[in-house]
C-alpha positions as CSV (number, residue, x, y, z in Angstrom):
1,M,7.0,-10.8,-21.0
2,T,6.3,-13.8,-23.2
3,T,2.9,-14.5,-24.7
4,T,2.2,-18.1,-25.6
5,A,-0.5,-19.1,-28.1
6,A,-2.6,-22.1,-26.9
7,S,-2.6,-25.4,-28.8
8,S,-3.9,-28.8,-27.9
9,S,-0.9,-30.8,-28.9
10,H,0.0,-31.9,-25.4
11,N,-3.4,-33.3,-24.2
12,H,-1.9,-36.7,-23.6
13,H,0.0,-35.2,-20.6
14,L,-3.1,-34.3,-18.8
15,S,-4.6,-36.2,-15.9
16,P,-8.1,-37.8,-16.0
17,A,-9.1,-35.1,-13.5
18,F,-8.3,-32.4,-16.1
19,P,-11.4,-30.5,-17.3
20,G,-13.0,-32.1,-20.4
21,R,-12.0,-35.6,-19.1
22,A,-14.0,-35.5,-15.9
23,P,-16.7,-33.4,-14.3
24,W,-15.4,-30.1,-12.9
25,G,-16.8,-27.4,-10.7
26,T,-15.1,-24.3,-12.0
27,A,-15.1,-24.9,-15.7
28,G,-16.5,-27.4,-18.2
29,K,-13.4,-27.0,-20.2
30,L,-10.4,-24.7,-20.1
31,R,-10.2,-21.5,-22.1
32,A,-7.5,-21.4,-24.7
33,W,-5.1,-19.3,-22.6
34,Q,-5.5,-21.5,-19.5
35,Q,-4.8,-24.6,-21.6
36,G,-1.8,-22.9,-23.2
37,A,-0.4,-21.9,-19.8
38,M,-1.0,-25.5,-18.5
39,E,0.9,-26.9,-21.5
40,R,3.8,-24.5,-21.1
41,Y,4.0,-25.5,-17.4
42,I,3.8,-29.2,-17.9
43,Q,6.4,-29.1,-20.7
44,E,8.9,-27.1,-18.6
45,Q,8.1,-28.3,-15.0
46,P,9.6,-25.2,-13.5
47,R,10.0,-24.6,-9.8
48,D,8.8,-21.0,-10.2
49,F,6.1,-19.9,-12.7
50,L,4.7,-16.4,-13.1
51,A,1.3,-16.2,-14.9
52,V,0.1,-12.7,-15.8
53,A,-3.6,-12.7,-16.9
54,T,-5.9,-9.7,-17.1
55,P,-8.5,-9.3,-14.3
56,G,-11.5,-11.4,-15.1
57,A,-9.7,-13.9,-17.3
58,G,-9.9,-16.9,-14.9
59,K,-6.6,-17.1,-13.0
60,T,-8.2,-19.2,-10.2
61,T,-9.4,-21.9,-12.6
62,F,-6.0,-22.1,-14.2
63,A,-4.2,-22.3,-10.8
64,L,-6.5,-24.9,-9.3
65,T,-6.3,-27.0,-12.5
66,L,-2.6,-27.0,-12.2
67,A,-2.8,-27.8,-8.4
68,S,-5.0,-30.8,-9.2
69,W,-2.5,-32.0,-11.9
70,L,0.5,-31.7,-9.5
71,L,-1.4,-33.5,-6.7
72,H,-2.6,-36.2,-9.0
73,H,1.0,-36.8,-10.3
74,H,2.4,-36.8,-6.7
75,V,4.7,-33.9,-7.6
76,V,3.3,-32.2,-4.5
77,Q,1.4,-33.5,-1.4
78,Q,-0.3,-30.3,-0.2
79,V,-1.2,-26.8,-1.4
80,T,-0.8,-23.4,0.3
81,V,-2.7,-20.4,-1.3
82,V,-1.7,-16.9,-0.2
83,A,-4.3,-14.2,-1.0
84,P,-4.4,-10.4,-0.4
85,T,-7.6,-10.3,1.7
86,E,-9.7,-12.4,4.1
87,H,-12.5,-12.5,1.6
88,L,-10.3,-13.7,-1.2
89,K,-8.8,-16.4,1.1
90,K,-12.4,-17.8,1.6
91,Q,-13.2,-17.4,-2.1
92,W,-10.1,-19.6,-2.9
93,A,-11.1,-22.3,-0.4
94,E,-14.7,-22.4,-1.9
95,A,-13.4,-22.6,-5.5
96,A,-10.9,-25.4,-4.5
97,A,-13.7,-27.3,-2.7
98,R,-15.8,-27.4,-5.9
99,I,-13.0,-29.3,-7.7
100,G,-12.2,-31.7,-4.8
101,I,-9.3,-29.9,-3.2
102,K,-10.0,-29.1,0.5
103,L,-8.2,-26.0,1.8
104,D,-8.6,-24.7,5.4
105,P,-9.3,-20.9,5.2
106,E,-9.3,-20.7,9.0
107,Y,-5.9,-22.2,9.7
108,S,-3.9,-20.4,12.3
109,A,-1.4,-22.9,13.9
110,G,-0.7,-26.5,14.7
111,P,-1.2,-29.6,12.6
112,L,-3.7,-29.5,9.8
113,G,-6.9,-31.5,10.0
114,K,-6.8,-34.9,8.2
115,D,-9.6,-33.8,5.8
116,Y,-7.6,-31.0,4.3
117,Q,-5.0,-30.9,1.5
118,G,-3.8,-27.5,2.3
119,V,-4.5,-24.0,3.7
120,A,-5.6,-20.6,2.4
121,V,-3.9,-17.7,4.2
122,T,-3.3,-13.9,3.7
123,Y,0.0,-12.1,3.0
124,A,-0.5,-10.3,6.3
125,G,-0.9,-13.7,8.1
126,V,2.3,-15.0,6.6
127,G,4.0,-11.7,7.6
128,V,3.0,-12.4,11.3
129,R,4.2,-16.0,11.4
130,P,6.6,-16.9,8.5
131,M,8.3,-19.7,10.5
132,L,5.0,-21.5,11.0
133,H,4.5,-21.7,7.3
134,R,8.1,-22.6,6.6
135,N,7.8,-25.6,8.9
136,R,4.7,-26.8,7.1
137,V,6.4,-26.4,3.7
138,E,9.5,-28.3,4.9
139,Q,7.5,-31.2,6.3
140,R,5.7,-32.1,3.0
141,K,6.2,-31.3,-0.7
142,T,4.1,-28.1,-1.2
143,L,2.7,-26.1,-4.1
144,V,2.5,-22.4,-3.0
145,I,0.0,-20.3,-5.0
146,L,0.8,-16.6,-4.6
147,D,-2.3,-14.8,-5.7
148,E,-1.9,-11.2,-6.9
149,I,1.8,-11.5,-6.0
150,H,2.5,-7.8,-6.5
151,H,1.2,-7.5,-2.9
152,A,4.3,-9.3,-1.6
153,G,6.0,-6.0,-2.5
154,D,3.5,-3.9,-0.5
155,S,5.8,-3.8,2.5
156,K,9.3,-5.0,3.1
157,S,8.2,-7.3,5.9
158,W,5.6,-9.1,3.7
159,G,8.2,-9.7,1.0
160,E,10.8,-10.9,3.5
161,A,8.2,-13.1,5.2
162,C,7.2,-14.7,1.9
163,L,10.8,-15.4,1.1
164,E,11.4,-16.9,4.5
165,A,8.2,-19.0,4.6
166,F,8.2,-20.4,1.0
167,E,11.9,-20.6,0.0
168,P,11.9,-24.4,0.6
169,A,8.6,-25.0,-1.4
170,T,8.7,-27.7,-4.0
171,R,6.7,-25.5,-6.5
172,R,5.6,-21.9,-6.5
173,L,3.0,-20.5,-8.8
174,A,2.7,-16.7,-8.8
175,L,-0.4,-15.0,-10.3
176,T,-1.2,-11.4,-11.1
177,G,-3.5,-9.3,-13.2
178,T,-1.3,-6.2,-12.8
179,P,2.4,-7.0,-12.5
180,F,3.5,-3.4,-12.4
181,R,4.0,-1.5,-9.2
182,S,4.5,2.2,-8.5
183,D,7.6,1.5,-6.3
184,T,10.8,-0.4,-6.9
185,N,10.4,-3.0,-4.1
186,P,11.4,-6.4,-5.6
187,I,8.7,-9.0,-5.6
188,P,9.8,-12.4,-4.2
189,F,10.2,-15.4,-6.6
190,V,9.8,-13.1,-9.7
191,T,12.6,-13.1,-12.3
192,Y,13.8,-9.7,-13.5
193,E,15.6,-9.2,-16.8
194,E,17.6,-6.1,-17.8
195,G,16.4,-4.4,-21.0
196,N,18.4,-2.4,-23.5
197,D,17.7,0.7,-21.5
198,G,19.4,-0.7,-18.4
199,I,16.1,-1.1,-16.5
200,R,15.3,-4.4,-14.9
201,R,11.7,-5.6,-15.5
202,S,9.7,-8.5,-14.3
203,S,9.6,-11.4,-16.8
204,A,6.5,-13.6,-16.9
205,D,6.4,-17.2,-18.0
206,Y,2.9,-16.7,-19.6
207,T,1.0,-13.5,-20.4
208,Y,-2.6,-13.1,-21.3
209,G,-3.4,-9.3,-21.6
210,Y,-6.6,-7.4,-21.8
211,G,-6.3,-6.9,-25.6
212,S,-6.1,-10.7,-26.2
213,A,-8.9,-11.4,-23.7
214,L,-11.1,-8.8,-25.4
215,S,-10.6,-10.3,-28.9
216,D,-11.3,-13.8,-27.4
217,G,-14.6,-12.6,-25.8
218,V,-13.2,-13.5,-22.3
219,V,-13.7,-10.0,-21.0
220,R,-16.1,-7.2,-21.8
221,P,-15.1,-4.0,-23.6
222,V,-15.4,-0.9,-21.3
223,I,-17.1,2.4,-22.1
224,F,-15.7,5.2,-19.9
225,L,-18.0,8.2,-19.4
226,S,-16.1,11.2,-18.0
227,Y,-17.6,14.2,-16.2
228,S,-16.0,17.6,-15.7
229,G,-17.6,20.8,-14.2
230,N,-16.9,23.9,-12.1
231,M,-15.4,23.4,-8.7
232,R,-14.8,25.9,-5.8
233,W,-12.8,25.1,-2.7
234,R,-10.9,26.7,0.2
235,T,-7.2,25.7,0.5
236,K,-5.3,25.1,3.7
237,A,-3.9,28.6,3.4
238,G,-7.4,30.0,3.4
239,D,-7.6,31.0,-0.2
240,E,-10.8,30.4,-2.2
241,I,-10.1,28.8,-5.6
242,A,-12.5,28.2,-8.5
243,A,-11.5,25.9,-11.4
244,R,-13.0,23.7,-14.0
245,L,-12.2,20.0,-13.7
246,G,-10.4,18.8,-16.8
247,E,-8.9,22.2,-17.6
248,P,-5.1,22.5,-17.5
249,M,-3.9,23.1,-13.9
250,T,-1.1,22.3,-11.5
251,K,-0.9,18.9,-9.8
252,D,-2.1,20.4,-6.5
253,A,-5.0,22.2,-8.1
254,I,-6.1,19.0,-10.0
255,S,-6.0,17.0,-6.7
256,Q,-8.1,19.7,-4.9
257,A,-10.6,20.1,-7.7
258,W,-10.9,16.2,-7.8
259,R,-11.5,16.1,-4.0
260,T,-14.2,18.8,-4.4
261,A,-16.0,16.9,-7.1
262,L,-16.1,13.7,-4.9
263,D,-17.5,15.6,-1.9
264,P,-21.0,14.1,-1.4
265,R,-22.4,17.6,-0.3
266,G,-21.8,19.1,-3.7
267,E,-23.8,18.6,-6.9
268,W,-21.2,16.7,-8.9
269,M,-21.6,13.3,-7.2
270,P,-25.4,13.3,-7.2
271,S,-25.4,14.2,-10.9
272,V,-23.0,11.4,-11.7
273,L,-24.8,8.8,-9.6
274,R,-28.1,9.8,-11.3
275,A,-26.4,9.3,-14.7
276,A,-24.9,6.0,-13.7
277,D,-28.2,4.8,-12.4
278,Q,-29.9,5.7,-15.7
279,R,-27.1,3.8,-17.5
280,L,-27.7,0.8,-15.2
281,T,-31.4,0.9,-16.1
282,E,-30.5,0.8,-19.8
283,V,-27.9,-2.0,-19.3
284,R,-30.5,-4.1,-17.4
285,K,-32.7,-4.2,-20.5
286,G,-30.1,-6.6,-21.9
287,I,-28.5,-7.9,-18.7
288,P,-31.5,-8.2,-16.2
289,D,-29.3,-8.8,-13.1
290,A,-26.6,-6.2,-13.9
291,G,-25.3,-4.4,-10.8
292,A,-23.4,-1.2,-10.2
293,L,-20.5,-0.4,-7.8
294,V,-19.2,2.9,-6.4
295,I,-15.6,2.7,-5.3
296,A,-15.2,5.3,-2.5
297,T,-12.2,6.9,-0.9
298,D,-13.1,6.3,2.7
299,Q,-15.9,4.9,5.0
300,E,-17.5,8.3,5.7
301,Q,-17.9,9.1,2.0
302,A,-19.1,5.5,1.3
303,R,-22.0,5.9,3.7
304,A,-22.8,9.4,2.3
305,Y,-22.8,7.9,-1.3
306,A,-25.2,5.1,-0.1
307,K,-27.5,7.8,1.3
308,L,-27.5,9.7,-2.0
309,I,-28.2,6.4,-3.9
310,R,-31.2,5.8,-1.6
311,E,-32.5,9.3,-2.3
312,I,-32.0,9.0,-6.1
313,T,-33.3,5.4,-6.6
314,G,-35.6,4.8,-3.6
315,S,-33.7,1.6,-3.0
316,K,-31.0,0.8,-0.4
317,A,-27.4,0.2,-1.5
318,T,-25.2,-2.6,-0.1
319,V,-22.3,-1.0,1.8
320,V,-19.1,-2.9,2.2
321,L,-16.4,-1.6,4.6
322,S,-13.1,-3.3,4.8
323,D,-12.9,-3.5,8.6
324,D,-16.5,-4.8,8.9
325,S,-16.7,-8.4,10.0
326,G,-19.8,-9.0,7.8
327,A,-18.2,-7.6,4.6
328,S,-17.6,-11.0,3.0
329,D,-21.1,-12.2,3.6
330,R,-22.5,-8.9,2.2
331,I,-20.4,-9.3,-1.0
332,D,-21.6,-12.9,-1.4
333,K,-25.2,-11.9,-0.9
334,F,-25.0,-9.1,-3.4
335,S,-23.3,-11.4,-5.9
336,A,-26.2,-13.8,-5.6
337,N,-29.2,-11.4,-5.7
338,D,-30.3,-8.8,-8.3
339,D,-30.0,-5.6,-6.2
340,R,-28.9,-2.6,-8.1
341,W,-26.1,-0.9,-6.1
342,M,-23.1,-1.6,-4.0
343,V,-20.7,1.0,-2.4
344,A,-17.3,-0.2,-1.2
345,V,-14.0,1.2,0.1
346,R,-11.0,-0.4,-1.7
347,M,-12.2,-3.9,-0.7
348,V,-13.9,-4.7,-3.9
349,S,-11.2,-3.2,-6.0
350,E,-9.2,-6.5,-6.4
351,G,-9.9,-10.1,-7.0
352,V,-13.4,-10.1,-5.6
353,D,-15.6,-11.9,-8.0
354,V,-19.1,-10.3,-8.6
355,P,-19.6,-11.2,-12.3
356,R,-22.9,-9.3,-12.6
357,L,-21.2,-5.9,-12.0
358,A,-21.5,-3.9,-15.2
359,V,-21.6,-0.2,-14.2
360,G,-19.0,1.5,-12.0
361,V,-18.4,4.9,-10.5
362,Y,-14.7,5.7,-9.8
363,A,-15.2,7.9,-6.7
364,T,-11.8,7.7,-5.2
365,T,-8.7,10.0,-5.4
366,I,-6.3,7.0,-5.8
367,S,-4.4,7.6,-9.1
368,T,-2.0,4.7,-9.5
369,P,-2.3,2.6,-12.7
370,L,-2.2,-0.6,-10.6
371,F,-5.3,0.4,-8.5
372,F,-7.1,1.8,-11.6
373,A,-6.6,-1.5,-13.5
374,Q,-7.7,-3.6,-10.6
375,A,-10.8,-1.4,-10.0
376,V,-11.8,-1.5,-13.7
377,G,-11.2,-5.3,-13.5
378,R,-14.3,-5.6,-11.3
379,F,-16.5,-4.8,-14.3
380,V,-14.9,-6.7,-17.2
381,R,-15.7,-10.3,-16.5
382,S,-17.8,-11.5,-19.5
383,R,-20.7,-13.9,-19.1
384,R,-22.2,-13.8,-22.6
385,R,-21.4,-12.2,-26.0
386,G,-22.1,-8.6,-26.5
387,E,-22.0,-7.4,-22.9
388,T,-20.3,-4.1,-22.3
389,A,-19.1,-2.4,-19.1
390,S,-19.6,1.3,-18.3
391,V,-17.3,3.1,-15.9
392,F,-18.0,6.8,-14.8
393,L,-14.9,8.9,-14.1
394,P,-14.0,12.5,-13.2
395,T,-12.1,14.3,-16.1
396,V,-8.7,13.9,-14.5
397,P,-5.7,13.6,-16.8
398,D,-4.1,10.5,-15.2
399,L,-7.4,8.6,-15.2
400,L,-8.1,9.4,-18.8
401,T,-4.6,8.3,-19.7
402,F,-5.1,4.9,-17.9
403,A,-8.6,4.5,-19.6
404,N,-7.0,5.1,-23.0
405,E,-4.2,2.6,-22.3
406,M,-6.3,-0.3,-21.1
407,E,-4.6,-2.7,-23.6
408,V,-1.0,-1.7,-22.8
409,E,0.8,-4.5,-21.1
410,R,3.4,-3.4,-18.5
411,D,5.9,-5.1,-16.3
412,H,7.2,-4.3,-12.9
413,A,10.4,-2.2,-13.2
414,L,13.1,-2.4,-10.5
415,D,14.9,0.7,-11.6
416,K,13.8,4.3,-12.4
417,P,14.6,5.8,-15.8
418,K,18.2,7.0,-15.7
419,K,17.7,10.0,-18.0
420,E,18.2,13.3,-16.2
421,G,14.9,15.0,-15.6
422,E,12.8,12.3,-17.1
423,E,9.5,11.6,-15.4
424,D,7.9,8.2,-15.2
425,P,4.1,8.7,-15.5
426,Y,3.6,5.3,-13.8
427,A,5.8,6.0,-10.8
428,E,4.5,7.7,-7.7
429,S,6.8,9.8,-5.6
430,E,7.8,8.4,-2.2
431,K,6.3,11.5,-0.6
432,E,2.9,10.8,-2.2
433,M,3.1,7.2,-1.1
434,E,3.8,8.3,2.5
435,E,0.9,10.8,2.3
436,A,-1.5,8.1,1.1
437,N,-0.4,5.7,3.9
438,K,-0.7,8.3,6.7
439,E,-3.5,7.9,9.2
440,Q,-6.0,10.8,8.7
441,D,-5.4,12.0,12.3
442,E,-1.6,11.6,12.3
443,D,0.2,14.6,13.7
444,T,2.6,15.7,10.9
445,G,4.1,18.6,12.9
446,E,2.7,21.1,10.4
447,Q,0.1,23.5,11.9
448,E,-2.3,24.3,9.1
449,Q,-4.2,27.6,9.4
450,F,-7.3,26.1,7.8
451,A,-8.6,22.7,6.8
452,F,-9.2,22.0,3.1
453,E,-12.9,22.6,2.4
454,A,-14.9,21.8,-0.7
455,L,-17.4,24.6,-1.2
456,E,-19.3,24.0,-4.5
457,S,-19.3,21.5,-7.4
458,E,-21.4,21.0,-10.5
459,A,-21.1,18.2,-13.1
460,V,-20.9,18.5,-16.9
461,F,-20.9,15.5,-19.2
462,D,-17.5,15.7,-20.8
463,R,-16.7,12.8,-23.1
464,V,-16.9,9.1,-23.8
465,L,-13.6,7.0,-24.1
466,Y,-13.8,3.7,-25.9
467,D,-11.1,1.5,-27.5
468,G,-8.5,4.3,-27.3
469,A,-10.8,6.9,-29.0
470,E,-12.7,9.8,-27.6
471,F,-16.3,11.0,-28.5
472,G,-18.8,13.6,-27.5
473,M,-19.2,17.3,-26.8
474,Q,-19.9,18.8,-23.4
475,A,-23.5,18.6,-22.2
476,H,-25.5,19.4,-19.1
477,P,-26.7,16.5,-16.8
478,G,-30.3,15.6,-17.9
479,S,-29.9,17.1,-21.4
480,E,-30.9,15.2,-24.5
481,E,-27.2,15.0,-25.5
482,E,-26.2,13.3,-22.3
483,Q,-29.2,10.9,-22.5
484,D,-28.0,9.9,-26.0
485,Y,-24.8,8.5,-24.6
486,L,-26.4,7.0,-21.4
487,G,-28.9,5.2,-23.6
488,I,-26.4,3.1,-25.6
489,P,-27.7,-0.5,-25.4
490,G,-26.0,-2.8,-22.9
491,L,-25.7,-5.7,-25.3
492,L,-23.7,-4.8,-28.4
493,E,-20.7,-6.1,-30.4
494,P,-17.6,-3.9,-30.0
495,D,-17.8,-2.6,-33.6
496,Q,-21.4,-1.7,-33.0
497,V,-20.5,0.3,-29.9
498,Q,-17.9,2.3,-32.0
499,M,-20.4,2.9,-34.8
500,L,-23.1,4.1,-32.3
501,L,-20.7,6.5,-30.6
502,Q,-19.6,8.0,-33.9
503,K,-23.3,8.5,-34.8
504,R,-24.1,10.1,-31.4
505,Q,-21.2,12.5,-31.8
506,A,-22.2,13.5,-35.4
507,R,-25.8,14.1,-34.2
508,Q,-24.5,16.3,-31.3
509,I,-22.3,18.3,-33.7
510,A,-25.1,18.9,-36.1
511,H,-27.5,20.0,-33.3
512,S,-24.8,22.4,-32.0
513,R,-24.4,24.0,-35.4
514,K,-28.1,24.9,-35.5
515,K,-27.9,26.7,-32.2
516,P,-27.2,30.5,-32.0
517,D,-23.8,31.3,-30.5
518,S,-25.5,33.1,-27.7
519,E,-26.9,29.8,-26.4
520,A,-23.5,28.0,-26.4
521,D,-22.8,28.1,-22.6
522,L,-20.4,25.1,-22.8
523,L,-17.3,24.4,-24.8
524,E,-18.9,23.0,-28.0
525,L,-16.0,21.1,-29.5
526,P,-15.7,17.3,-30.1
527,A,-13.6,15.5,-27.4
528,E,-10.6,14.8,-29.7
529,R,-10.2,18.6,-30.1
530,R,-10.3,19.2,-26.3
531,P,-7.1,17.5,-25.1
532,V,-6.8,17.0,-21.4
533,V,-3.4,18.4,-20.4
534,S,-1.4,16.2,-18.0
535,H,0.8,17.3,-15.1
536,K,3.8,16.2,-17.2
537,E,2.7,18.5,-20.1
538,M,2.3,21.4,-17.6
539,M,5.8,20.8,-16.4
540,E,7.1,20.9,-20.0
541,L,5.3,24.3,-20.6
542,R,6.7,25.8,-17.4
543,K,10.2,24.6,-18.4
544,Q,9.7,26.0,-21.9
545,L,8.6,29.4,-20.5
546,N,11.7,29.5,-18.1
547,T,14.0,28.6,-21.0
548,M,12.5,31.5,-23.1
549,V,12.8,33.9,-20.2
550,S,16.4,32.9,-19.6
551,A,17.2,33.5,-23.2
552,Y,15.5,36.9,-23.1
553,V,17.5,37.8,-19.9
554,H,20.7,37.7,-21.9
555,Q,19.1,39.6,-24.8
556,S,17.5,42.4,-22.7
557,G,19.8,42.6,-19.7
558,K,16.7,42.5,-17.3
559,P,16.6,40.1,-14.3
560,H,14.4,37.0,-14.5
561,G,12.0,38.3,-11.8
562,V,11.3,41.6,-13.7
563,I,10.5,39.7,-16.9
564,H,8.1,37.3,-15.2
565,T,6.4,40.3,-13.5
566,E,6.0,42.1,-16.9
567,L,4.6,38.9,-18.4
568,R,2.0,38.6,-15.7
569,R,1.1,42.3,-16.0
570,T,0.7,42.1,-19.8
571,C,-1.0,38.6,-20.1
572,G,-2.8,38.5,-16.7
573,G,-3.0,35.5,-14.4
574,P,-1.2,34.1,-11.3
575,P,2.6,33.2,-11.0
576,S,3.7,30.6,-13.5
577,A,3.7,27.8,-10.8
578,E,-0.1,28.2,-10.6
579,A,-0.9,29.3,-14.2
580,T,-3.0,27.2,-16.6
581,A,-1.6,25.8,-19.8
582,G,-3.4,28.5,-21.8
583,Q,-1.8,31.2,-19.7
584,L,1.7,29.6,-20.0
585,R,1.3,29.4,-23.8
586,Q,0.2,33.0,-23.9
587,R,3.4,34.1,-22.0
588,I,5.7,32.0,-24.1
589,A,4.2,33.6,-27.3
590,K,4.6,37.1,-25.6
591,V,8.3,36.5,-24.8
592,Q,8.9,35.3,-28.3
593,E,7.3,38.5,-29.6
594,W,9.5,40.7,-27.4
595,A,12.6,38.7,-28.4
596,T,11.8,39.1,-32.1
597,R,11.3,42.8,-31.8
598,M,14.7,43.3,-30.2
599,K,16.6,41.5,-33.0
């Protein structure tokens, strides 16, 4: 991707309607990146243009400014906006109306009303009737704005429909905050360039990443507060398992422990919601209308979380469900008032603009980097200097990795890594994607003996992640140590946040040293000395153990199975496929010891 610095050398190209030359509804004047992107576009006049800008940076303002310029200069005669959801379609029409461009968000067929200069539609709508939109585009010179264009790769039919409908368009502007996808479906109207590694990646015409937006004060910095704790559940095979969230486990065990944590009937969710509400109270001292959002996995859990919030706070939470006809109105109402809490399923994870959201709880098991970035994007829109966002997470390796890599810019890759055995941490297997897309009651043909059941959960404050660094020692909910982190002021400059976190950790360490060892019921080590082991690292450990065992087979003459059984008997623990990282390391050390003795 190419990043362009803004300059003001081309202002003479801009129309009288350009912000700064005439009154505007969406912006008094353009931000530096928006002006830089405008200048790049006006200079090159491309048919296709891909702008990648971090969530909250102001892609809508840039796109509508460009639409105004193209209409004013008669390059195009009408505008079509394609958005991912019904709510966003209406949001685009409202934003366009504020700057004098009238878009019909209810358009379904036939000629457009004379008052309108274009339409706002959804990708799903284009998927149903691509020829209707192609006819409109062929009749008049059209600018097509494809909002969050990565959605055009969501299904083959959507991508094909977009190609069919908008191939004849005069100009196409593609926008996204997250250009990377977990799959390799090509995105229409996006250019892919092959790198030195042979992998084709999307190429943007203008990029404005989170790191740049943070240093410009366009977005807020994010404090991530992660919680671990003991979980107990029953598997589909009927086995009862107990594990600590955040400790090294297999991928399946992480997934099941995570589901157990998010179960509203356990203690983990109430503890985390209580902590998030306390954080919200602190943030509201500096940002009086600050709001909080829980992103839930499904409607049943969303309603249960809303009930918990009512019990904890005494106030009702706004619940937004994607198939609810009043969802858009409820989001608008929440955006305009100063209520504390909203609970939503997916719908508020992308593009929906509620600038006062400052505290979030990531209470979904979706673990793709794209969804995570869009979800966190709901909290980063900056309104004044010094605002920080706070997002509460379960201690899950993938989520902590994404949190630590907020500033890493990625492109959409069309090819998988070619190296044998190499795993792409940002790719999701087709099997997982199919699982995620299945209806909950779909008959898979597999008769399970038992249903998965969450039995018990408890929360433990685990760590704070900020600007790629980790702080804090484990603490019980409600403890003085936890309160120390929840009480960080909501209005601080980024360097002040860093300094305060360092002070909090130093105080926690000093307090821990004064306590007798008998009172240390939690792992009292600073976060940076408690690495969270990822699934990939677990695979490496199992591979290392198997390699060591294979070498010892040749040395001892014993079969593989016999050696693995001896290791389990000597070191304890389950088969290596279910063993923790600590157990695997212990077995590796034991095989090395045996091999050394035989030499």
